[in-house]
C-alpha positions in Angstrom: -21.6 -5.7 -24.9 -21.7 -3.1 -22.1 -24.0 -3.7 -19.2 -25.4 -1.0 -16.9 -24.7 -3.0 -13.8 -21.1 -3.8 -15.0 -20.6 -0.1 -15.6 -21.5 0.6 -12.0 -19.0 -2.0 -10.8 -16.3 -0.6 -13.0 -17.0 2.9 -11.7 -16.8 1.6 -8.1 -13.6 -0.2 -8.8 -12.0 2.9 -10.3 -13.0 4.9 -7.3 -11.5 2.3 -4.9 -8.3 2.0 -6.8 -8.0 5.8 -7.0 -8.2 6.0 -3.2 -5.4 3.4 -2.9 -2.6 5.8 -4.1 -1.5 6.9 -0.6 -1.6 3.3 0.7 0.6 2.1 -2.3 3.1 4.8 -1.5 3.5 3.5 2.0 3.7 -0.1 0.8 6.4 1.1 -1.8 8.5 2.5 1.1 8.1 -0.7 3.1 9.0 -2.8 0.1 12.1 -0.7 -0.7 13.4 -1.3 2.8 12.3 -4.8 3.6 11.0 -6.5 0.4 12.8 -5.0 -2.6 11.6 -7.8 -4.9 8.1 -6.4 -4.4 9.0 -2.7 -4.8 6.8 -2.0 -7.8 3.7 -0.4 -6.2 4.2 3.1 -7.6 6.6 2.5 -10.5 7.2 -0.2 -13.0 10.4 -2.1 -12.6 12.4 -3.3 -15.5 13.4 -7.0 -15.4 17.1 -6.0 -15.8 17.1 -3.9 -12.6 18.9 -5.0 -9.5 16.5 -5.5 -6.7 18.6 -4.1 -3.8 21.1 -1.7 -5.4 19.8 1.1 -3.2 20.6 -0.7 0.0 23.8 -0.7 1.9 22.9 -3.4 4.5 20.8 -6.5 3.9 19.8 -7.3 7.5 16.2 -5.8 7.3 15.5 -7.9 4.2 16.9 -11.1 5.7 14.8 -10.5 8.9 11.6 -10.2 6.9 12.6 -13.3 4.9 13.2 -15.3 8.1 9.9 -14.3 9.7 8.0 -15.2 6.5 9.7 -18.6 6.3 8.7 -19.2 9.9 5.0 -18.9 9.0 5.2 -21.9 6.8 7.5 -24.1 9.0 5.5 -23.4 12.2 1.9 -23.4 10.8 2.0 -25.5 7.6 4.8 -28.0 8.1 4.6 -30.5 5.2 5.8 -33.4 7.3 2.8 -32.9 9.7 -0.9 -33.2 9.1 -1.5 -29.6 10.1 -5.3 -29.6 9.5 -8.0 -32.1 10.3 -11.7 -32.3 10.0 -13.9 -32.7 13.1 -17.6 -32.7 13.9 -18.9 -29.9 16.0 -20.5 -32.5 18.2 -17.9 -34.2 20.4 -19.8 -37.5 20.7 -20.1 -37.8 16.9 -16.5 -36.8 16.4 -15.5 -39.6 18.8 -17.6 -42.2 16.8 -15.2 -44.7 15.2 -16.9 -44.9 11.9 -17.3 -41.1 11.7 -13.7 -40.5 12.7 -12.4 -42.9 10.1 -14.4 -41.2 7.4 -13.3 -37.7 8.4 -9.6 -38.9 8.3 -10.3 -40.3 4.8 -11.5 -36.8 3.8 -8.3 -35.3 5.4 -6.1 -37.5 3.2 -8.0 -36.7 0.0 -7.8 -33.0 0.6 -4.2 -33.1 1.6 -3.2 -34.9 -1.6 -5.2 -32.4 -3.6 -3.6 -29.4 -2.0 0.0 -30.7 -2.3 -0.4 -31.8 -5.9 2.3 -29.9 -7.7 -0.1 -28.7 -10.3 -2.2 -27.0 -7.6 0.8 -24.7 -6.8 -0.2 -24.5 -3.1 3.4 -24.4 -1.8 4.5 -21.7 -4.3 1.4 -19.6 -3.7 1.5 -19.7 0.1 5.2 -18.9 0.0 4.5 -15.7 -1.9 1.5 -14.8 0.3 3.6 -15.4 3.5 6.1 -12.8 2.4 3.4 -10.3 1.5 1.8 -11.0 4.9 5.1 -10.5 6.8 5.9 -7.2 5.0 2.6 -5.6 4.5 0.2 -7.4 6.8 -2.1 -8.3 3.8 -2.2 -11.0 1.2 -4.6 -12.1 -1.5 -5.0 -15.8 -2.5 -7.4 -17.1 -5.1 -8.6 -20.7 -4.8 -10.3 -22.5 -7.7 -9.9 -25.2 -10.3 -7.5 -25.1 -13.2 -8.7 -24.5 -16.8 -9.2 -28.3 -17.3 -11.1 -28.5 -14.1 -9.2 -31.6 -13.0 -7.2 -30.2 -10.1 -7.1 -27.4 -7.6 -5.3 -24.1 -8.5 -4.0 -21.6 -6.0 -2.8 -18.2 -7.1 -1.3 -15.3 -5.2 -2.1 -11.8 -6.5 -0.1 -8.6 -6.0 -1.9 -6.6 -3.4 -1.2 -3.5 -5.5 -3.7 -4.9 -8.0 -6.4 -5.6 -5.5 -8.9 -3.6 -3.5 -11.5 -5.0 -1.2 -14.2 -4.1 1.3 -16.0 -5.6 4.2 -19.7 -6.5 4.9 -21.4 -5.5 8.1 -19.9 -8.5 9.9 -16.3 -7.4 9.1 -15.8 -10.1 6.5 -14.2 -9.4 3.1 -16.9 -10.1 0.5 -16.1 -7.6 -2.3 -12.8 -7.7 -4.2 -11.8 -6.0 -7.4 -8.7 -7.3 -9.1 -6.8 -5.6 -12.0 -6.1 -8.1 -14.6 -3.9 -7.4 -17.7 -3.8 -10.3 -20.1 -2.4 -10.0 -23.6 -4.8 -9.6 -26.5 -3.9 -13.1 -27.7 -4.7 -14.6 -24.2 -8.0 -12.7 -23.9 -9.3 -13.7 -27.4 -8.3 -17.3 -26.6 -10.2 -17.3 -23.3 -13.2 -15.3 -24.6 -13.4 -15.7 -28.4 -17.1 -14.8 -28.5 -17.3 -12.0 -25.9 -14.1 -10.0 -26.4 -14.7 -6.5 -27.7 -14.5 -5.7 -31.4 -11.4 -3.5 -30.7 -9.6 -6.4 -29.0 -10.6 -8.8 -31.9 -9.0 -6.4 -34.4 -5.8 -6.1 -32.3 -5.4 -9.9 -32.3 -4.0 -9.7 -35.8 -1.9 -6.5 -35.6 -0.6 -6.5 -32.0 -1.4 -9.8 -30.3 1.0 -9.2 -27.4 -0.5 -5.9 -26.4 -1.9 -5.7 -22.9 -5.6 -5.2 -22.2 -6.8 -3.6 -19.0 -9.5 -5.8 -17.4 -11.3 -6.1 -14.1 -12.2 -9.3 -12.3 -14.8 -8.4 -9.7 -16.1 -10.8 -7.0 -19.2 -9.4 -5.3 -22.2 -10.8 -3.4 -25.2 -11.6 -5.4 -27.2 -8.8 -3.8 -24.8 -6.3 -5.6 -24.7 -8.1 -8.9 -27.1 -10.9 -9.8 -26.3 -12.9 -12.9 -29.1 -13.0 -15.3 -30.2 -16.6 -15.7 -33.1 -18.8 -16.6 -36.3 -18.5 -14.6 -36.2 -20.7 -11.5 -32.4 -21.0 -11.7 -30.8 -21.7 -8.3 -29.5 -18.6 -6.5 -25.8 -18.5 -5.4 -24.0 -16.3 -2.9 -21.4 -14.6 -5.1 -20.9 -13.5 -8.7 -17.5 -13.1 -10.4 -17.7 -10.6 -13.3 -14.9 -10.3 -15.9 -15.0 -6.9 -17.7 -12.8 -5.1 -20.3 -12.2 -1.8 -18.6 -12.0 0.5 -21.6 -15.0 -0.8 -23.5 -16.8 -1.9 -20.4 -17.6 -5.2 -22.2 -18.7 -8.0 -20.0 -16.6 -11.0 -20.9 -18.0 -13.6 -18.5 -20.2 -13.9 -15.4 -19.7 -16.8 -13.0 -22.0 -17.7 -10.1 -20.4 -19.4 -7.1 -21.7 -20.4 -3.7 -18.5 -19.2 -2.0 -16.1 -16.3 -2.1 -13.1 -17.5 -4.1 -10.6 -15.1 -2.5 -8.9 -15.6 0.8 -7.6 -12.3 2.2 -5.4 -12.9 5.3 -5.0 -9.7 7.4 -2.6 -9.5 10.3 -3.0 -6.5 12.5 -6.3 -4.7 11.9 -7.5 -1.4 13.1 -11.2 -0.2 13.4 -12.6 1.6 10.4 -10.5 0.1 7.6 -10.6 -3.2 5.7 -6.8 -3.1 5.3 -4.4 -4.4 7.9 -0.7 -3.6 8.5 2.3 -5.7 9.5 3.2 -5.0 13.2 6.7 -5.9 12.3 7.6 -3.5 9.4 5.3 -0.6 10.5 7.1 -0.1 13.8 10.7 -0.5 12.6 10.6 1.3 9.3 12.5 4.3 10.9 15.1 1.8 12.2 15.6 0.3 8.8 16.1 3.7 7.2 18.6 4.7 9.9 20.4 1.3 9.6 21.1 2.0 5.9 22.5 5.4 6.7 24.8 4.0 9.5 26.0 1.1 7.4 26.7 3.5 4.5 28.7 5.8 6.8 30.7 2.9 8.2 31.6 1.6 4.8 32.7 5.0 3.6 34.8 5.3 6.8 36.4 1.9 6.1 37.1 2.9 2.6 38.7 6.1 3.7 41.0 4.1 6.0 42.3 1.7 3.3 42.2 4.3 0.5 42.6 7.7 2.1 42.5 11.0 0.1 45.9 12.4 -1.0 47.5 15.7 -1.8 50.1 16.7 -4.4 52.2 19.8 -4.6 51.9 22.0 -7.7 52.7 25.5 -8.6 49.1 26.6 -8.1 45.9 25.6 -6.3 44.1 23.8 -9.1 41.2 21.9 -7.7 38.6 21.8 -4.9 39.5 19.6 -1.9 38.7 16.0 -2.7 37.9 14.3 0.6 36.4 11.1 -0.7 38.4 7.8 -0.7 41.1 7.9 -3.3 40.6 11.6 -3.9 43.6 13.7 -5.2 43.8 17.4 -4.3 46.3 19.7 -6.0 47.8 22.2 -3.5 49.9 25.3 -4.1 53.5 24.7 -3.0 53.7 27.9 -0.9 50.5 27.0 0.9 51.8 23.6 1.7 54.9 25.1 3.2 52.8 27.3 5.5 51.1 24.2 6.8 54.4 22.6 7.6 54.6 20.3 4.6 52.3 18.4 2.4 52.2 15.5 4.8 50.3 17.8 7.2 47.9 19.1 4.6 45.4 16.4 5.4 45.5 16.2 9.2 43.9 13.3 11.1 40.9 15.5 11.7 39.9 14.9 8.0 39.7 11.2 8.6 38.3 10.8 12.0 36.1 7.9 11.0 39.0 6.1 9.4 40.4 4.7 12.7 38.9 1.7 14.4 38.5 3.5 17.7 36.7 6.4 16.1 34.3 4.1 14.3 33.4 2.2 17.4 30.3 4.3 18.2 29.1 3.7 14.6 29.4 -0.1 15.1 27.5 0.2 18.4 24.7 2.1 16.8 24.5 -0.4 13.9 24.4 -3.3 16.4 21.6 -1.6 18.4 19.6 -1.1 15.2 20.1 -4.8 14.3 18.7 -5.7 17.7 15.7 -3.4 17.3 15.0 -4.9 13.9 15.3 -8.4 15.2 12.9 -7.6 18.0 10.5 -5.9 15.7 10.3 -9.0 13.5 9.7 -11.2 16.6 12.7 -13.3 15.9 13.6 -13.4 19.6 10.2 -15.0 20.3 10.0 -17.5 17.4 13.5 -18.8 17.8 14.1 -21.4 20.4 15.8 -20.0 23.5 19.4 -20.8 24.4 19.4 -24.0 26.3 22.3 -25.7 28.0 21.2 -29.2 28.7 24.4 -29.9 30.7 23.7 -27.3 33.4 19.9 -27.0 33.1 17.5 -29.3 35.0 14.5 -30.9 33.4 12.2 -28.6 35.3 14.2 -25.5 34.1 14.1 -26.8 30.5 10.3 -27.3 30.7 9.7 -23.8 32.1 11.9 -22.2 29.5 10.0 -24.0 26.7 6.6 -23.0 28.2 7.7 -19.4 28.3 8.8 -19.6 24.6 5.4 -21.1 23.6 3.5 -18.4 25.6 5.3 -15.7 23.7 5.0 -17.3 20.3 1.3 -18.4 20.3 -0.2 -14.9 20.3 1.9 -14.0 17.2 0.6 -17.0 15.2 -3.1 -17.0 16.3 -4.3 -14.4 13.8 -2.5 -16.3 11.0 -4.5 -19.5 11.9 -7.8 -17.6 12.0 -7.3 -15.4 9.0 -5.2 -17.6 6.8 -5.0 -21.3 7.3 -8.6 -22.0 8.4 -10.2 -20.1 5.5 -7.8 -21.7 3.0 -8.8 -25.2 4.3 -12.5 -24.3 4.3 -12.8 -23.1 0.8 -10.6 -25.9 -0.5 -13.0 -28.4 1.2 -16.0 -26.8 -0.4 -14.5 -26.8 -3.9 -13.5 -30.5 -3.6 -16.9 -31.4 -2.3 -18.6 -29.6 -5.2 -16.8 -31.6 -7.8 -17.3 -34.9 -6.1 -13.6 -35.5 -5.0 -14.7 -37.2 -1.8 -16.8 -39.8 -3.5 -20.5 -40.5 -3.5 -22.5 -38.8 -0.7 -24.0 -42.2 0.2 -20.6 -43.3 1.5 -20.8 -40.8 4.3 -21.8 -42.4 7.6 -25.4 -41.7 8.6 -24.3 -40.3 11.9 -22.5 -37.5 9.9 -25.4 -36.9 7.5 -26.1 -33.1 7.4 -23.8 -32.6 10.3 -21.5 -29.6 10.1 -17.8 -30.2 10.1 -15.1 -27.8 10.9 -11.3 -27.7 10.5 -8.9 -27.8 13.4 -5.5 -26.5 12.6 -2.5 -28.3 14.2 1.0 -27.1 14.4 4.1 -28.2 16.4 3.7 -25.0 18.5 0.1 -25.7 19.4 0.8 -29.3 20.2 3.7 -28.4 22.4 1.4 -25.9 24.2 -1.0 -28.7 25.1 1.6 -30.9 26.5 
């Protein structure tokens, strides 16, 4: 049934999604140039479509792919224990019993996160590419339907809108959710609307527009029994058209992690400092590559002319074009071989195409710099001619340039993921009985420290 509070949330979600049209247009343009697999912000894409048939050069896409892959390899290397639990009190953290217990918790959480059923690797890979291209990503952390393992899910940022609280933290998120009628009735057999129940027989695969809304309890408090314990957040599932409340879930944490890269004051949405600055270069790069390819085609398959009794067609100056020329007109030009003079094919010769290659090379360099690939790749090192001191200084310079790039990812991405995962595992008793915790750690706050090869090298 409809709920007045749910109606207000649906109204607010509709308003926020309506205001996202301009932002989606920008993200669509970015996706078409750097992430064509994701270019469905403003139009639906058929599964039979080619992802990149509108592009003439693939370098911008490959640069984005390389940067996104670097996020995982530098900050979440599977071969390294890239996170660890520590006490906020250094003396307690150094205690042997406390340290052993915290390391035990590290191992339990790591095994839970990297369980194949949790889909952690798949989800963070998708989020890494959204983060590199658009500067935003949305990850949901919870338990699977059987509640026997963690489940990570990445959501399309087109389908999410969010807002911040007074402290600048994302604590409101609306997610468009379009399950099939069959799925919705299976999940909510008692609360699905009457219209959806009727469709289950006639059109079970039809899509149903729904909202999943995670909000603080102060904005939407679940109606419960008197004296029921209060929680921090409520997740409300609503059928959009009928405004039917499907389910209300109370949770002590915000289940969504929203990594944001480069933020500006006054907006809860970030942008990618890579794609935002080199979008003009990517557009120009496609034009230059297209021109060079056409010039190359002109060189190997030039336009031709044939002599006829009358001028029978327009000039066909494209590669392989055939133009019919009046015989008398050809004689006035000194013969048909002079009809298409070298001026028609200036770009066909290697020498004349050289400026185009230089421009394309310069654009590739700009795109490489824009994606920070010069900073995250190891510098060229010749161990035969370089002293140990020179090698050390070169590596220090590389680390100094790389660390500022990855710091926001640690704070906005890795640390919140680890924190919410720990809280979920703790809530379901994955760490064992509370009595097993050393007394010195009882009621002591713990925090995550993120490790990476880059940070460890910086400390050496």
